[in-house]
C-alpha positions in Angstrom: -18.9 -161.1 128.6 -20.1 -164.2 130.6 -19.3 -166.6 127.8 -18.2 -170.3 128.3 -14.6 -171.0 128.9 -12.7 -174.4 128.7 -11.5 -175.4 132.2 -9.0 -178.5 132.6 -8.8 -179.9 135.9 -4.9 -179.1 136.2 -6.0 -175.3 136.1 -7.7 -175.6 139.3 -5.7 -174.1 142.3 -6.7 -176.7 145.2 -5.1 -179.7 147.0 -6.7 -183.1 146.6 -9.5 -183.9 144.0 -10.1 -181.2 141.8 -13.6 -180.6 140.5 -16.2 -177.7 139.9 -19.7 -178.1 140.3 -22.4 -176.4 138.0 -23.1 -172.9 139.1 -19.8 -173.0 141.3 -18.3 -169.3 141.5 -14.6 -169.0 140.7 -12.0 -166.3 139.9 -9.7 -167.2 137.0 -7.2 -166.0 134.1 -8.5 -166.4 130.5 -5.5 -167.5 128.3 -5.4 -168.3 124.4 -5.1 -172.1 124.0 -4.4 -174.4 121.2 -8.3 -174.6 120.9 -9.5 -171.3 122.0 -10.0 -169.6 125.2 -9.5 -171.5 128.3 -9.2 -170.7 132.0 -5.9 -170.8 134.0 -5.4 -170.2 137.7 -8.8 -171.1 138.9 -9.8 -170.4 142.3 -13.1 -171.3 144.0 -14.8 -168.5 145.9 
């Protein structure tokens, strides 16, 4: 629905320094974490 989802840097699938910029387009799976919805398997487009 376009809502916010928490992303931990360990979920970003890339080598080296892992970061996302504001507005960065990504694909990811949504999973239920201990504190609500969070992203998993995050891949930059």
